[in-house]
Z-matrix of the N, CA and C atoms (Angstrom, degrees):
N
C 1 1.523
C 2 1.475 1 112.66
N 3 1.267 2 111.16 1 138.93
C 4 1.490 3 112.97 2 178.10
C 5 1.650 4 102.80 3 -123.28
N 6 1.226 5 110.66 4 137.76
C 7 1.572 6 121.93 5 178.18
C 8 1.585 7 101.93 6 -117.30
N 9 1.453 8 102.37 7 130.96
C 10 1.454 9 112.96 8 179.08
C 11 1.653 10 105.47 9 -123.46
N 12 1.281 11 109.69 10 131.40
C 13 1.559 12 121.43 11 176.82
C 14 1.525 13 114.77 12 -119.56
N 15 1.343 14 115.49 13 112.11
C 16 1.424 15 123.41 14 179.30
C 17 1.533 16 109.63 15 -83.68
N 18 1.259 17 114.68 16 158.87
C 19 1.423 18 122.71 17 176.44
C 20 1.501 19 110.94 18 -163.92
N 21 1.307 20 113.68 19 163.51
C 22 1.510 21 116.92 20 175.10
C 23 1.512 22 115.71 21 98.90
N 24 1.327 23 119.77 22 1.27
C 25 1.367 24 119.14 23 175.22
C 26 1.526 25 113.33 24 -77.13
N 27 1.256 26 117.36 25 169.21
C 28 1.512 27 120.25 26 179.51
C 29 1.547 28 107.57 27 169.66
N 30 1.321 29 108.98 28 -166.50
C 31 1.638 30 121.10 29 177.96
C 32 1.448 31 101.37 30 -93.97
N 33 1.366 32 114.12 31 144.04
C 34 1.445 33 122.69 32 172.84
C 35 1.511 34 107.54 33 -154.63
N 36 1.308 35 116.19 34 152.10
C 37 1.423 36 126.90 35 -177.80
C 38 1.520 37 105.74 36 -79.89
N 39 1.348 38 116.81 37 149.91
C 40 1.535 39 118.28 38 173.37
C 41 1.501 40 110.20 39 -56.07
N 42 1.376 41 114.65 40 138.27
C 43 1.480 42 118.70 41 -176.15
C 44 1.565 43 113.41 42 92.95
N 45 1.374 44 111.46 43 -14.46
C 46 1.469 45 115.01 44 178.32
C 47 1.588 46 114.82 45 -81.55
N 48 1.317 47 114.69 46 -179.94
C 49 1.391 48 124.98 47 -175.94
C 50 1.595 49 113.50 48 -124.31
N 51 1.335 50 113.45 49 151.42
C 52 1.474 51 115.44 50 172.05
C 53 1.542 52 105.18 51 -144.53
N 54 1.259 53 116.99 52 156.99
C 55 1.555 54 119.25 53 168.08
C 56 1.430 55 110.40 54 -126.99
N 57 1.277 56 113.71 55 113.43
C 58 1.590 57 120.73 56 176.05
C 59 1.592 58 108.17 57 -80.16
N 60 1.293 59 115.77 58 151.75
C 61 1.446 60 123.84 59 168.95
C 62 1.420 61 111.72 60 -127.74
N 63 1.290 62 113.79 61 145.61
C 64 1.445 63 123.34 62 175.54
C 65 1.608 64 112.83 63 -128.08
N 66 1.318 65 113.68 64 102.33
C 67 1.483 66 117.91 65 -174.08
C 68 1.520 67 105.12 66 -89.76
N 69 1.337 68 119.55 67 133.72
C 70 1.459 69 124.52 68 178.37
C 71 1.662 70 108.13 69 -111.38
N 72 1.363 71 106.59 70 145.15
C 73 1.550 72 113.54 71 -177.26
C 74 1.512 73 111.33 72 -76.65
N 75 1.341 74 117.80 73 -6.24
C 76 1.438 75 121.83 74 -175.28
C 77 1.396 76 109.24 75 -123.57
N 78 1.365 77 125.50 76 164.82
C 79 1.467 78 125.91 77 169.69
C 80 1.633 79 107.14 78 -61.55
N 81 1.350 80 107.99 79 125.48
C 82 1.582 81 112.03 80 179.72
C 83 1.554 82 111.84 81 -87.01
N 84 1.380 83 113.86 82 -2.46
C 85 1.553 84 117.27 83 172.66
C 86 1.475 85 107.84 84 -59.57
N 87 1.323 86 120.36 85 -33.53
C 88 1.504 87 121.41 86 -173.71
C 89 1.563 88 109.49 87 -91.48
N 90 1.342 89 123.06 88 -5.31
C 91 1.368 90 130.62 89 173.60
C 92 1.475 91 114.25 90 -69.98
N 93 1.265 92 123.78 91 120.77
C 94 1.501 93 119.22 92 -171.58
C 95 1.516 94 107.81 93 -75.98
N 96 1.368 95 121.78 94 -40.41
C 97 1.442 96 123.65 95 -174.94
C 98 1.370 97 109.99 96 -148.03
N 99 1.447 98 116.69 97 133.28
C 100 1.447 99 122.40 98 174.76
C 101 1.497 100 109.71 99 -128.01
N 102 1.224 101 119.97 100 154.04
C 103 1.443 102 122.13 101 -174.84
C 104 1.496 103 115.50 102 -154.43
N 105 1.326 104 117.90 103 172.43
C 106 1.364 105 128.08 104 170.18
C 107 1.557 106 112.75 105 -116.50
N 108 1.179 107 115.00 106 132.95
C 109 1.520 108 122.17 107 176.30
C 110 1.572 109 110.02 108 -126.45
N 111 1.251 110 115.85 109 161.90
C 112 1.471 111 121.80 110 -179.29
C 113 1.536 112 114.60 111 -136.16
N 114 1.200 113 118.96 112 151.48
C 115 1.434 114 120.93 113 170.40
C 116 1.520 115 114.72 114 -142.35
N 117 1.327 116 113.36 115 116.08
C 118 1.512 117 121.67 116 -179.11
C 119 1.478 118 104.74 117 -84.92
N 120 1.361 119 115.33 118 157.92
C 121 1.433 120 119.76 119 174.08
C 122 1.550 121 118.66 120 -56.50
N 123 1.265 122 119.65 121 124.96
C 124 1.583 123 122.98 122 -172.53
C 125 1.441 124 112.12 123 73.63
N 126 1.276 125 121.18 124 11.10
C 127 1.573 126 118.43 125 173.72
C 128 1.472 127 113.29 126 -125.31
N 129 1.346 128 112.91 127 161.04
C 130 1.512 129 117.64 128 178.88
C 131 1.525 130 109.57 129 -71.31
N 132 1.306 131 112.69 130 155.32
C 133 1.445 132 118.51 131 171.35
C 134 1.497 133 111.95 132 -64.53
N 135 1.221 134 117.94 133 136.45
C 136 1.547 135 122.51 134 -176.56
C 137 1.466 136 112.07 135 -131.76
N 138 1.320 137 116.29 136 148.23
C 139 1.472 138 123.82 137 175.60
C 140 1.549 139 112.11 138 -65.35
N 141 1.292 140 112.45 139 135.70
C 142 1.425 141 116.82 140 176.42
C 143 1.583 142 110.99 141 -109.50
N 144 1.289 143 114.62 142 -47.75
C 145 1.497 144 118.88 143 -178.98
C 146 1.545 145 108.42 144 -163.90
N 147 1.405 146 117.02 145 144.96
C 148 1.485 147 115.90 146 176.15
C 149 1.508 148 102.57 147 -131.50
N 150 1.359 149 116.49 148 160.79
C 151 1.468 150 126.73 149 170.77
C 152 1.496 151 113.91 150 -139.39
N 153 1.258 152 118.35 151 132.42
C 154 1.532 153 120.86 152 -178.98
C 155 1.481 154 107.85 153 -84.53
N 156 1.333 155 115.75 154 175.53
C 157 1.370 156 125.96 155 172.89
C 158 1.499 157 116.12 156 -62.06
N 159 1.382 158 112.26 157 -27.63
C 160 1.463 159 120.21 158 175.60
C 161 1.408 160 114.95 159 -89.04
N 162 1.358 161 122.72 160 0.50
C 163 1.420 162 128.29 161 177.53
C 164 1.474 163 119.30 162 95.07
N 165 1.342 164 115.01 163 -1.44
C 166 1.364 165 112.99 164 -179.18
C 167 1.604 166 112.62 165 -76.81
N 168 1.404 167 113.52 166 148.41
C 169 1.353 168 117.62 167 -169.06
C 170 1.525 169 110.12 168 -125.76
N 171 1.420 170 113.92 169 157.17
C 172 1.425 171 122.66 170 177.53
C 173 1.467 172 107.94 171 -140.40
N 174 1.330 173 118.58 172 143.22
C 175 1.474 174 122.30 173 -177.43
C 176 1.530 175 112.13 174 -133.15
N 177 1.324 176 118.32 175 144.12
C 178 1.456 177 117.88 176 167.53
C 179 1.571 178 109.12 177 -66.84
N 180 1.247 179 111.79 178 150.97
C 181 1.425 180 122.40 179 -175.14
C 182 1.588 181 107.33 180 -56.49
N 183 1.208 182 113.15 181 -44.15
C 184 1.505 183 119.93 182 -171.22
C 185 1.538 184 110.48 183 -67.36
N 186 1.354 185 119.52 184 -14.11
C 187 1.559 186 119.07 185 -178.91
C 188 1.524 187 106.74 186 -121.78
N 189 1.205 188 121.23 187 0.31
C 190 1.577 189 126.48 188 -178.53
C 191 1.490 190 104.81 189 -60.43
N 192 1.409 191 115.14 190 121.87
C 193 1.497 192 120.53 191 173.68
C 194 1.584 193 110.87 192 94.89
N 195 1.294 194 114.06 193 -9.13
C 196 1.394 195 122.04 194 -179.68
C 197 1.594 196 118.05 195 -110.63
N 198 1.354 197 106.42 196 -39.55
C 199 1.547 198 120.04 197 -179.42
C 200 1.479 199 108.25 198 -107.16
N 201 1.392 200 117.33 199 149.37
C 202 1.339 201 126.86 200 168.68
C 203 1.424 202 115.83 201 -131.52
N 204 1.260 203 120.63 202 128.02
C 205 1.448 204 128.19 203 -175.79
C 206 1.660 205 103.46 204 -100.31
N 207 1.225 206 120.93 205 135.93
C 208 1.476 207 128.48 206 174.16
C 209 1.485 208 110.33 207 -146.49
N 210 1.344 209 114.63 208 161.78
C 211 1.516 210 124.01 209 178.08
C 212 1.515 211 105.22 210 -136.00
N 213 1.511 212 108.10 211 142.88
C 214 1.473 213 114.46 212 175.74
C 215 1.538 214 99.45 213 -125.18
N 216 1.324 215 114.43 214 102.21
C 217 1.419 216 122.79 215 179.85
C 218 1.561 217 114.28 216 -56.64
N 219 1.264 218 108.52 217 -38.12
C 220 1.590 219 113.49 218 -174.46
C 221 1.563 220 106.70 219 -68.94
N 222 1.306 221 122.09 220 -24.60
C 223 1.515 222 123.02 221 -179.33
C 224 1.556 223 106.09 222 -107.09
N 225 1.248 224 119.84 223 4.22
C 226 1.482 225 118.76 224 -179.59
C 227 1.474 226 113.89 225 50.49
N 228 1.392 227 111.84 226 43.86
C 229 1.538 228 116.45 227 -175.21
C 230 1.466 229 105.01 228 -134.07
N 231 1.426 230 108.42 229 149.97
C 232 1.487 231 116.60 230 172.19
C 233 1.448 232 101.81 231 -120.71
N 234 1.409 233 115.85 232 147.11
C 235 1.385 234 121.95 233 178.46
C 236 1.552 235 111.10 234 -121.80
N 237 1.329 236 108.47 235 162.63
C 238 1.487 237 115.99 236 175.15
C 239 1.543 238 107.14 237 -142.70
N 240 1.307 239 109.90 238 102.25
C 241 1.508 240 117.68 239 -179.07
C 242 1.617 241 106.44 240 -85.54
N 243 1.306 242 115.35 241 120.88
C 244 1.495 243 119.95 242 -179.62
C 245 1.511 244 112.44 243 -114.34
N 246 1.220 245 121.20 244 117.97
C 247 1.471 246 127.35 245 -176.21
C 248 1.520 247 106.64 246 -117.25
N 249 1.296 248 115.64 247 163.03
C 250 1.470 249 119.41 248 175.48
C 251 1.492 250 109.35 249 52.39
N 252 1.319 251 120.74 250 49.91
C 253 1.391 252 120.38 251 -175.40
C 254 1.522 253 112.51 252 -71.21
N 255 1.390 254 117.38 253 152.06
C 256 1.398 255 127.86 254 -174.91
C 257 1.528 256 115.28 255 -126.67
N 258 1.197 257 123.77 256 145.01
C 259 1.426 258 123.83 257 179.22
C 260 1.489 259 113.36 258 -46.18
N 261 1.505 260 117.51 259 -35.53
C 262 1.394 261 118.59 260 176.68
C 263 1.535 262 117.31 261 -74.78
N 264 1.333 263 114.49 262 -0.08
C 265 1.460 264 116.58 263 172.32
C 266 1.580 265 110.84 264 -85.28
N 267 1.207 266 118.49 265 -6.53
C 268 1.438 267 121.62 266 176.82
C 269 1.479 268 112.72 267 -56.96
N 270 1.367 269 117.55 268 123.06
C 271 1.518 270 118.72 269 -178.37
C 272 1.533 271 104.33 270 -176.49
N 273 1.335 272 116.99 271 174.79
C 274 1.472 273 123.02 272 160.13
C 275 1.426 274 106.08 273 -87.84
N 276 1.277 275 112.96 274 129.19
C 277 1.604 276 122.10 275 176.39
C 278 1.536 277 106.61 276 -102.03
N 279 1.417 278 107.85 277 135.45
C 280 1.341 279 117.46 278 -178.58
C 281 1.511 280 114.70 279 -125.59
N 282 1.336 281 120.63 280 140.15
C 283 1.373 282 124.70 281 176.14
C 284 1.495 283 114.83 282 -90.86
N 285 1.318 284 120.94 283 139.09
C 286 1.463 285 123.72 284 -177.65
C 287 1.416 286 110.87 285 -126.33
N 288 1.313 287 122.85 286 144.95
C 289 1.466 288 130.04 287 172.04
C 290 1.501 289 111.49 288 -125.13
N 291 1.252 290 120.62 289 124.25
C 292 1.500 291 124.55 290 171.88
C 293 1.573 292 111.80 291 -103.52
N 294 1.311 293 115.18 292 108.66
C 295 1.447 294 119.79 293 -169.75
C 296 1.487 295 106.47 294 -110.73
N 297 1.416 296 115.67 295 118.86
C 298 1.428 297 123.19 296 174.40
C 299 1.510 298 113.04 297 -67.83
N 300 1.344 299 118.35 298 113.21
C 301 1.427 300 118.08 299 -174.72
C 302 1.557 301 106.41 300 -87.37
N 303 1.391 302 114.14 301 -56.80
C 304 1.292 303 119.96 302 170.65
C 305 1.599 304 110.51 303 -143.13
N 306 1.269 305 121.45 304 170.79
C 307 1.505 306 116.22 305 -176.93
C 308 1.478 307 106.85 306 -55.58
N 309 1.320 308 112.05 307 132.29
C 310 1.397 309 122.26 308 177.61
C 311 1.566 310 118.71 309 79.51
N 312 1.363 311 117.24 310 2.87
C 313 1.425 312 122.53 311 178.80
C 314 1.608 313 104.32 312 -129.09
N 315 1.325 314 113.60 313 117.85
C 316 1.536 315 124.66 314 173.63
C 317 1.534 316 114.21 315 -114.92
N 318 1.257 317 119.00 316 124.03
C 319 1.478 318 117.30 317 172.61
C 320 1.511 319 110.82 318 -95.24
N 321 1.362 320 116.21 319 139.31
C 322 1.431 321 117.22 320 -177.28
C 323 1.653 322 105.99 321 -108.71
N 324 1.242 323 114.80 322 135.05
C 325 1.420 324 120.83 323 176.56
C 326 1.646 325 108.55 324 -122.65
N 327 1.358 326 112.23 325 141.29
C 328 1.337 327 120.13 326 -179.20
C 329 1.618 328 111.09 327 -122.51
N 330 1.277 329 114.47 328 146.12
C 331 1.500 330 116.79 329 170.21
C 332 1.497 331 110.16 330 -83.40
N 333 1.321 332 119.21 331 -172.91
C 334 1.391 333 125.29 332 -175.16
C 335 1.511 334 111.77 333 -93.38
N 336 1.310 335 118.84 334 -7.35
C 337 1.493 336 122.28 335 173.83
C 338 1.544 337 110.73 336 93.57
N 339 1.254 338 115.41 337 151.19
C 340 1.548 339 123.38 338 175.59
C 341 1.556 340 107.54 339 -135.30
N 342 1.341 341 120.14 340 128.07
C 343 1.426 342 121.05 341 -179.48
C 344 1.594 343 117.28 342 -75.08
N 345 1.172 344 116.01 343 133.32
C 346 1.444 345 122.01 344 171.44
C 347 1.494 346 109.85 345 -120.47
N 348 1.350 347 111.00 346 121.74
C 349 1.520 348 119.24 347 177.64
C 350 1.548 349 108.11 348 -115.50
N 351 1.295 350 115.45 349 127.80
C 352 1.438 351 119.89 350 170.56
C 353 1.494 352 112.02 351 -114.78
N 354 1.322 353 114.16 352 114.71
C 355 1.401 354 121.32 353 -171.91
C 356 1.471 355 116.36 354 -163.16
N 357 1.386 356 118.08 355 144.24
C 358 1.347 357 119.73 356 179.89
C 359 1.597 358 111.86 357 -94.00
């Protein structure tokens, strides 16, 4: 079982920055893939960014160049640095971990989410 706890959300003005953190209850060096997703009111949850155990990253087009995902294996934490925030970035942000149990079986774990509101 993997527990994920997000933090760092809040209210920020357009153009501002926030850094989200996702602390895992286990060593993330063994977790194949971790990522950030978000869900705005009335919309489906969508991928924001992912990072593999090897450090490869992937971003949604809407955040590419503004957001940066990183991981600190020593702290068992994944971060999402968000710059140049826009009102459309307003959402609940969730951390996700994909854990390979055995070949062909992956367990997905989610955090409880942290609210990000971008408004003047």
